[in-house]
N, C-alpha and C positions, 0 to 999 in steps of 0.2 A: 702308487702299488705298480702301474705299467707306464713305462716311458714309451709314448707313441712316436713312432718315426715318422718324418716328412719326407715328402718326395726329393727333397733337395738334398738331405741327408744321404738318400739312396745314390743318387746321382753323383755325389762327390767321390763315392767308391765304384763307380761303373766306368770302366774303359771303353769310352765311345770311340767307333771306328767307323771311316766311311763305308757303306755298301753292307753293313752290319746292323742288328738290332739286337740289343742285350736284354736280358730278363731285368735288369735295373731300369731300362728305359721304360718297360711297359708295365712293371709291377705296380700295383694299386696300394694305396695306404688310406688310413683314415685318422681323424684327430681327436676321436671319442667314441666310446662304447656304442651309443645310441646308434652311430652310422652302421655298425657293423651287420644289423638283421637285414638290412636293404642291399647289400653289396652281392653281386651276383656270383663272387668266387665261392668255392666249397671248402678251400683249405685256408686257415688263419695261421700264420707263422709267428712265433713268439721264442725269445730265447731267455736263458736263465743264466748269467754270468756269475757264478760262485762254485767255490770249492770247499765252503766250510764243512758240508756234510761228509766229504772225504776226508777232512783233516779230523773230524769229529771220529771217525772210524779208523784212525791211525794212519791214515794214508797221507800220499803227499801233494801239495798244491798243483794246479796246471788246469783242471777242467773248466776254470772261469774263463779260460781264453778261446775255448771251442765256439762259443758263438760267433765271436768277431771273425774267427778263421773260417767258418762257414759261409759267413756273408761276403767276404772278399771273393770267394770262389762262385758262390751261388749268383751274385749280381752280375757276374760275369760270363754266364752260360749263355749260349745262343738262343734267340727266340725263332723257333721253327716249326713246323708241322707237328714235330714228334715231342717236343719238350713241353709244351703247353702252360708257359707261364701264366696265362689268362686265368688259370684256375686257382691263382694264388694271391691272397693279400697279405702283404707284410705289416703286421702290427707294431712291433717293437720288442723291449725287453723288460722283464721284471725288474725293478729297482731294488738292487740288494747293495747299494753304495754303502748305507748306514752299517749293514750286517758286516760286509767284508772290511770295512774300516775298524769296527769294534774287534773283530777277531784279529786283525793285525797288532791289536794292543796286548792281547792274552800272551802270557808267558808259556810256553810249552813244558817248561818244568814245574809250572804249578800242578799240585795233586787234582785240582778241579778243572783243569783246562780242558779236557774232553767234556766234560759236563757243561762247562759255559758254551762251548762251540755248539752243543746240543740244544741249548736254549736258543741261540740265534737261528739254528735249523727250523725250530718250531715257528719263528717269526716269519722265516721264508715259507714254509709250509702254508701259513695263512695266505699270503700273498698270491703263492701260485694257485691255490685251490680256488680262491675269489676269481681269479683271472681265467682259469678253465672252466668255471661254473658259467662265467659270462658268455665264453665264446661258444660253448655246447649248447646253452639256453637259446642262443641266437640261431641254433639250427647248423652251425658250423663245425668242421672238423679240426682241431688244433693239431698242428705239427710243432713240437716242442724241442728245443736244442738245448740241452744242459751243458754245464752244471753236473753235478753228482747224481748217483742213482736214489738218492735221499728224495729227489723230487718227483718220484713215482707216488709218494703218499697225496702230494698236492695234486696230481693228475687224476687218481682215484677218487678221491675224496671230492674234488670239483665237479668231476663228470658225474658221480654218484647223486650229488647234491641237485644238480640240473636235470637229471633223468628221475630223480625220487625213486632209485633203486639201487641194489647192489649190482656191481658189473663183475665181469670175468677179467681175466687178463694173461696174455701170453708173454713171456719174458724171454727174449734172445740173450743167453747171458751163460759166462762160465761159473755164475755163483747163485746162490738161492736169493740172497739178500732177505731172509726169512729168518734172521738172526734174534736173539734175546730182545725183549721189550725192556730197555734200559733207557740211556739218554738217545735222543734222536740222532741218528747219523745215515750214512749212505748204505749200510748194510741191513737196515731194519724197516724200510719203507713198507715193504709188501706185508710184514706180520703185524705193524700197526695199523695198516689199511684194513687187514682182515679183523683184528680186534675191536676196532673202532666201527665196524659194520658196513663198510664201503666194498671190500673185497670179498668175492664169492669163489667160484672156481678159478684156479691159479695154475699154470702149467709153465716149468722152466725148460726151456728148448737147450738142450746141448750143454748140460751141466757137467763141469770137470771133477772127476772123483777125488783129484788130489787137493782139492781146495774146498771140500765140504765137510765139515765135522760130522761125527757120529751123532752127536746130540741134536744136530739140524735134521739129519736124516731119520732119526726116531721121532721127531717132532712132525715131520711130513707125513711118517708112515701111520702116526696116530689121527692124521686129518684127511678123511678122504676127499676134501675140496682140494688138494694140492697133489699135483703129479709133476713127473720129470721125465726126460729121456737123456741118456748122457751121451757127450762128444765122443767118447771112446767106443760106445755102441755105433754110432754113424759112420765115423771117419778112421777109427783103428780098426776096429774088429769087422767093421763093416756087416754087420747082423742085421740091418736094416738100411734102405735107402733114405736118402734125404727127404723125398716125397712121401715116405712112408712115415718118416719122423713127424713131417708138417701134419699129416693126416691126424696123427694121435693128438697133437695141440689143438687142430681145428675140432676134432669131436668133442674135445673136454670143454672148450671156451666159446666155440663161435655160434652157439645156439642162442645168444642174447648178447646185449651190447658188450663189448670188451675194448680193453685198451691193450695197445701195441706197445712193447717196451724193447727197445734195442740198446744192448750195453756194448760198446766197442772194445770191452776188455776180451770179447769173445772172438775177436778178429785178429788173426795171427800176425805179429809185427805193426799192429796199428798202434799209432802214438795214444796212450790211455792210461788211466791212473793205475792200472794193475797189467801193465803191457805184458802178452804172452808170446813166447815163440812157438806154441803150437796152439792150433785153434781153427776155426773156420776161416775161409778166403772171404775178401770182400764180395767176391762174387756171389758167394753162399749168401752172404748179409743182404745183398742185393735182392737176390731172388725170394729170399724169405720176406723181407719187408715189403716187396711187390706183392706177393702173393696175398700177404694177410691184409695189407692196407687197403686192397680193392674189395675186402669182403663188405657187403653192406652193413653188417654191424659193428665194423671198425668205428669206434667213438673217439679215439686220439691215437696219436703216435708220437712216442718220446724217444730221441735219440740222445744218449747221454755217455759220459764217462771219457769222452774225448779229451786228450792232452797234448795241444800242440808242442809245448816244450818237452816232449818225450819222442816225438816224432823221428823216424831215421830220415826223412828226405823233407826238405822245405815245402810247405803246403799240402802235405800228405792227408793231414786230418780234415782241413778245411774242404780239400777236393772231394774226399771221400764223404764228407757229409752232404756235400751239394749234389752228388752223385745220387745219395738216398732220397735226399728231398726230391730231386727230379724225378726219381722212379715212382716216387708217390703221386705227384701231381700229373704225371705224364700217362695215366691210365688211359 
């Protein structure tokens, strides 16, 4: 289910330099689940190297590469008073090898192609859910690097099971991912989580009007648990400030344990599965992530949809992810 990382693996990718100490040099690891509860770190980092959910949603591959890109940058940030890498234990990655291999054998021209991929997504759902349940049950806060946004389902179900309660969720995203309950894919993780009794209140922050169907808007309008604000309202028309928009999400979701979902599709010109020329800045995303991850009720953080194969500049996605992780652990 989970490939635990050893200290030796981390050091192989850490650029050691005299007079400096990098995160990779002091980052803690464990080799079995039983050890997690007794570690002093609050945050536990895991990766999900897959893009099957994106492909099952009609998208292009690439999100499977985000995890390794993140680590290449994260291992090499400086250990200093402000970065606080001592708050992080690096667990490893969800083992998606079998599913990724099986997906590569499917013919995209097969009428059942997307359905078959959806069955593989369900297998990954189970693995993610079990890992997140273990982390939350151990009293830790998972930081999850995807992968596609299909993994929101495993995050929500695992956290809900560990806490024996439904949880809320705030999603920084250009899209709702609240689409039809068809085969599993990256566009319906939240609708499935709500249907299966894991997700209660849900808030989409910065929704793009151009990429939300009327059918989905009608579905949301009929469900009082789901609210959103629009990117255009915040950044184009400027009818409310970024801070006011965050308060809306806070009031809807932060009164009990909630998941924090960060989709890099919402960041302008960031290499992602649905890269956009118009969106929030990375600084906006960092501000948002730091604000909500610091809330006591924040049960997990998931950063997804990064696609290094679409980045405009080498290392952009990995470095962006490392910034977000360091913002979380550096409170």
